[in-house]
C-alpha positions as CSV (number, residue, x, y, z in Angstrom):
1,M,101.6,-18.0,34.3
2,S,102.5,-21.3,35.3
3,A,103.4,-23.9,32.7
4,F,102.0,-26.5,34.9
5,K,98.6,-24.8,34.8
6,E,98.5,-24.3,31.1
7,E,99.5,-28.0,30.5
8,L,96.8,-29.0,33.2
9,V,94.1,-27.3,31.0
10,N,95.5,-28.8,27.8
11,E,95.3,-32.4,29.6
12,I,91.7,-31.6,30.6
13,N,90.9,-30.8,27.0
14,R,92.6,-33.9,25.8
15,L,90.3,-35.8,27.9
16,R,87.2,-33.8,26.8
17,T,87.6,-33.8,23.2
18,N,88.5,-37.4,22.7
19,P,87.4,-39.4,25.9
20,Q,87.6,-42.7,24.1
21,N,91.3,-42.1,23.0
22,Y,92.2,-41.2,26.6
23,T,91.7,-44.8,27.7
24,S,95.1,-45.6,26.3
25,T,96.5,-43.3,29.1
26,L,94.6,-45.1,31.8
27,K,95.6,-48.5,30.4
28,D,99.3,-47.4,30.7
29,Y,98.6,-46.7,34.5
30,M,97.0,-50.2,34.9
31,T,100.4,-51.8,33.9
32,C,101.9,-50.0,37.0
33,F,99.7,-51.7,39.5
34,K,101.2,-54.1,42.1
35,G,98.3,-55.2,44.2
36,N,96.3,-52.2,44.9
37,S,99.4,-49.9,44.7
38,L,100.7,-47.8,41.7
39,I,104.4,-48.0,41.3
40,F,105.7,-45.9,38.5
41,P,109.0,-46.8,36.8
42,G,111.9,-45.3,38.6
43,A,109.7,-44.3,41.5
44,T,111.0,-45.0,45.1
45,A,107.6,-45.1,46.8
46,A,104.3,-46.7,45.8
47,I,101.0,-44.9,45.7
48,A,98.3,-46.7,47.6
49,T,94.7,-46.7,46.3
50,E,91.4,-48.0,47.7
51,E,89.9,-49.8,44.7
52,G,93.2,-50.7,42.8
53,P,93.0,-51.5,39.1
54,Q,89.3,-52.1,39.2
55,A,88.7,-48.3,39.4
56,Y,90.7,-47.8,36.2
57,S,89.0,-50.6,34.5
58,E,85.6,-49.0,35.3
59,A,86.9,-45.6,34.2
60,I,88.2,-47.0,30.8
61,N,84.7,-48.6,30.3
62,Y,83.0,-45.3,31.1
63,L,85.1,-43.3,28.8
64,T,84.7,-46.0,25.8
65,N,81.1,-45.2,25.7
66,Q,81.5,-41.3,25.8
67,S,81.1,-38.8,23.1
68,P,83.5,-35.9,22.7
69,R,83.0,-32.5,24.7
70,E,83.7,-29.1,23.7
71,A,87.1,-27.9,24.9
72,V,87.0,-25.5,27.9
73,S,88.7,-22.1,27.9
74,P,90.8,-20.8,30.8
75,S,89.1,-18.1,33.0
76,K,91.0,-15.7,35.0
77,G,88.2,-15.2,37.3
78,L,87.9,-19.0,38.0
79,C,91.7,-19.1,38.4
80,R,91.5,-16.5,41.1
81,I,88.8,-18.6,42.8
82,C,91.0,-21.6,42.7
83,E,94.0,-19.7,43.9
84,E,92.0,-18.5,46.9
85,F,90.7,-21.9,47.6
86,I,94.2,-23.2,47.8
87,A,95.3,-20.6,50.1
88,L,92.3,-21.4,52.5
89,A,92.8,-25.0,52.1
90,R,96.3,-24.8,53.6
91,Q,94.9,-23.5,56.8
92,T,92.1,-26.1,57.5
93,E,91.9,-29.9,57.4
94,D,88.2,-29.7,56.2
95,I,88.2,-28.3,52.8
96,D,84.5,-28.9,52.4
97,A,84.1,-26.2,55.3
98,I,85.4,-23.5,52.9
99,D,82.7,-21.1,51.8
100,M,82.9,-21.3,48.1
101,D,79.9,-18.9,47.5
102,K,81.8,-16.2,49.5
103,I,84.9,-16.7,47.3
104,I,82.8,-16.6,44.1
105,K,81.1,-13.4,45.0
106,K,84.5,-11.8,45.7
107,Y,85.4,-12.2,42.2
108,G,82.2,-12.2,40.1
109,S,79.2,-14.6,39.4
110,Y,78.6,-17.6,37.3
111,G,75.7,-18.7,35.2
112,G,74.6,-22.4,34.4
113,S,76.7,-25.2,35.9
114,F,79.5,-24.7,38.4
115,S,81.6,-27.6,39.9
116,R,84.9,-28.1,41.7
117,A,87.3,-30.9,41.7
118,V,90.4,-31.3,44.1
119,D,93.2,-33.8,43.5
120,F,95.8,-34.7,46.3
121,G,99.0,-36.1,45.3
122,G,99.3,-35.5,41.5
123,E,102.8,-34.4,40.5
124,T,102.1,-33.9,36.9
125,P,99.1,-32.4,34.9
126,E,98.6,-36.0,33.5
127,N,98.6,-37.5,37.0
128,V,96.0,-34.9,38.2
129,V,93.6,-35.5,35.3
130,V,94.0,-39.3,35.5
131,Y,93.3,-39.4,39.3
132,L,90.2,-37.1,39.1
133,T,89.0,-39.2,36.0
134,V,89.3,-42.4,37.9
135,C,88.1,-41.1,41.1
136,D,89.5,-43.8,43.3
137,G,87.4,-44.4,46.6
138,D,84.5,-42.2,45.3
139,K,81.8,-44.3,43.9
140,S,79.8,-41.2,42.7
141,R,82.8,-40.3,40.5
142,G,81.8,-36.6,41.1
143,Q,85.4,-35.2,40.1
144,R,85.1,-37.0,36.8
145,N,81.9,-35.2,36.1
146,T,83.5,-31.9,36.9
147,L,86.1,-32.6,34.0
148,L,83.5,-34.0,31.7
149,N,80.6,-31.7,32.3
150,P,79.1,-31.3,28.8
151,D,77.7,-27.8,29.7
152,A,81.1,-26.5,30.7
153,K,82.7,-23.7,28.7
154,L,85.1,-22.4,31.1
155,V,87.9,-23.7,33.4
156,G,90.0,-22.5,36.3
157,V,92.9,-24.2,37.9
158,A,95.4,-23.8,40.5
159,T,98.1,-26.0,42.3
160,G,100.1,-25.8,45.4
161,K,102.2,-27.8,47.9
162,H,100.5,-30.0,50.5
163,S,102.1,-31.0,53.9
164,V,100.8,-34.6,53.7
165,Y,100.4,-35.5,49.9
166,G,103.0,-33.3,48.5
167,Y,100.9,-31.5,45.9
168,F,97.3,-30.7,45.5
169,S,95.3,-29.1,42.5
170,V,91.9,-27.5,42.2
171,V,89.8,-27.5,39.0
172,I,86.6,-25.6,38.5
173,T,84.4,-25.8,35.5
174,C,81.3,-23.6,34.7
175,S,79.1,-22.6,31.8
176,K,79.6,-18.8,32.1
177,F,81.6,-16.5,34.6
178,N,81.0,-12.6,34.9
179,N,84.4,-11.4,36.0
180,K,84.2,-8.2,38.2
181,V,88.0,-7.9,38.7
182,D,89.5,-8.5,35.2
183,Q,87.9,-6.7,32.2
184,N,89.2,-9.5,30.0
185,D,88.3,-12.9,31.7
186,Y,90.1,-15.0,29.2
187,G,93.4,-16.6,30.0
188,F,95.6,-17.5,33.2
189,L,96.8,-15.1,36.0
190,D,100.3,-13.8,35.1
191,A,102.1,-15.4,38.0
192,E,105.4,-14.7,36.3
193,S,104.9,-10.9,37.1
194,L,104.7,-11.5,40.8
195,A,107.9,-10.6,42.8
196,V,108.1,-13.4,45.4
197,K,110.5,-13.2,48.3
198,V,111.1,-15.9,50.8
199,E,112.9,-15.3,54.0
200,E,114.0,-17.6,56.8
201,G,112.7,-16.7,60.2
202,Q,114.3,-16.3,63.6
203,D,116.7,-18.7,65.1
204,N,114.8,-21.7,66.7
205,E,115.7,-20.8,70.2
206,E,113.8,-17.6,69.9
207,L,110.7,-19.3,68.6
208,P,107.8,-20.7,70.6
209,A,108.5,-24.4,71.6
210,D,106.1,-25.9,69.0
211,V,107.2,-23.7,66.1
212,L,110.2,-25.2,64.0
213,K,110.7,-22.2,61.7
214,V,109.0,-19.2,60.2
215,E,109.1,-18.0,56.6
216,K,108.0,-14.7,55.3
217,Q,106.8,-14.5,51.6
218,E,106.0,-11.4,49.8
219,E,104.6,-10.9,46.4
220,I,103.0,-8.0,44.3
221,I,99.5,-8.7,43.0
222,E,97.0,-6.6,41.0
223,E,93.5,-6.5,42.6
224,N,90.7,-4.3,41.5
225,G,93.1,-2.3,39.2
226,K,95.5,-1.6,42.1
227,K,98.8,-3.0,43.0
228,K,99.0,-4.6,46.5
229,K,101.6,-6.3,48.5
230,V,100.7,-9.5,50.0
231,I,102.7,-10.6,52.9
232,K,102.5,-14.1,54.3
233,I,104.1,-15.3,57.5
234,I,104.1,-19.1,57.6
235,K,104.9,-20.8,60.8
236,F,106.0,-24.5,60.6
237,L,104.7,-26.3,63.5
238,D,106.3,-29.6,65.0
239,D,103.3,-31.6,64.4
240,G,103.6,-31.1,60.6
241,R,100.9,-28.3,60.4
242,K,101.4,-24.9,59.0
243,L,99.8,-21.6,60.4
244,I,99.6,-18.9,57.7
245,E,99.1,-15.2,58.4
246,T,98.2,-13.1,55.4
247,T,98.0,-9.3,55.1
248,K,97.6,-7.0,52.1
249,V,99.1,-3.5,51.8
250,N,98.1,-1.1,49.1
251,I,101.3,0.1,47.2
252,D,99.5,1.8,44.3
253,E,97.6,5.1,45.2
């Protein structure tokens, strides 16, 4: 289980259980603005925003008037959904085209409310929660509503690398989840138990003209009570895109 994911859930609960106190974190970020760009101490690059400090001020005013919410608990099923969403998002530029219903049905079913939030660029759990709370550029503030949904009882999280923004994270909250893969739904996926192997591909002169390099990743997962080897072939293209081919092989008869 990734420490980042555990810290991300803790940060979400810090926001939920005391939204008024969380305004102090947003105020710290406001001191880092230069124009409409965030420049953190020691950083070599600025982070451009659409609304600038005005969005942070609006979020502060909103949180000041909010009552505490119940803390959410991590769900393995929701984490699996988030992980698959991350994998599919790496293969498309339109994340809204990803069929969430199909992914959900693969791992179980939910009851009550269900919502998803996606952050691009957050390097730390605090970054992710702050950016989703502020919802810069999204006047509906829908991502904020996902984190602060008063009916939410469970949460799933996943994070990964992004070719443009560096990092991206997914958060799902819902009221109830019936997990059909894990008998015990509580907790995080045990990422530390996965055996991950990364290999460089062929020499560049043997690759197609638009492919810079190829990486092979292998990991052992448990799915429906059986061990499987997941093999990913990642092709890095010269235009910055990545093509990912994934296959699964049963290794536990």
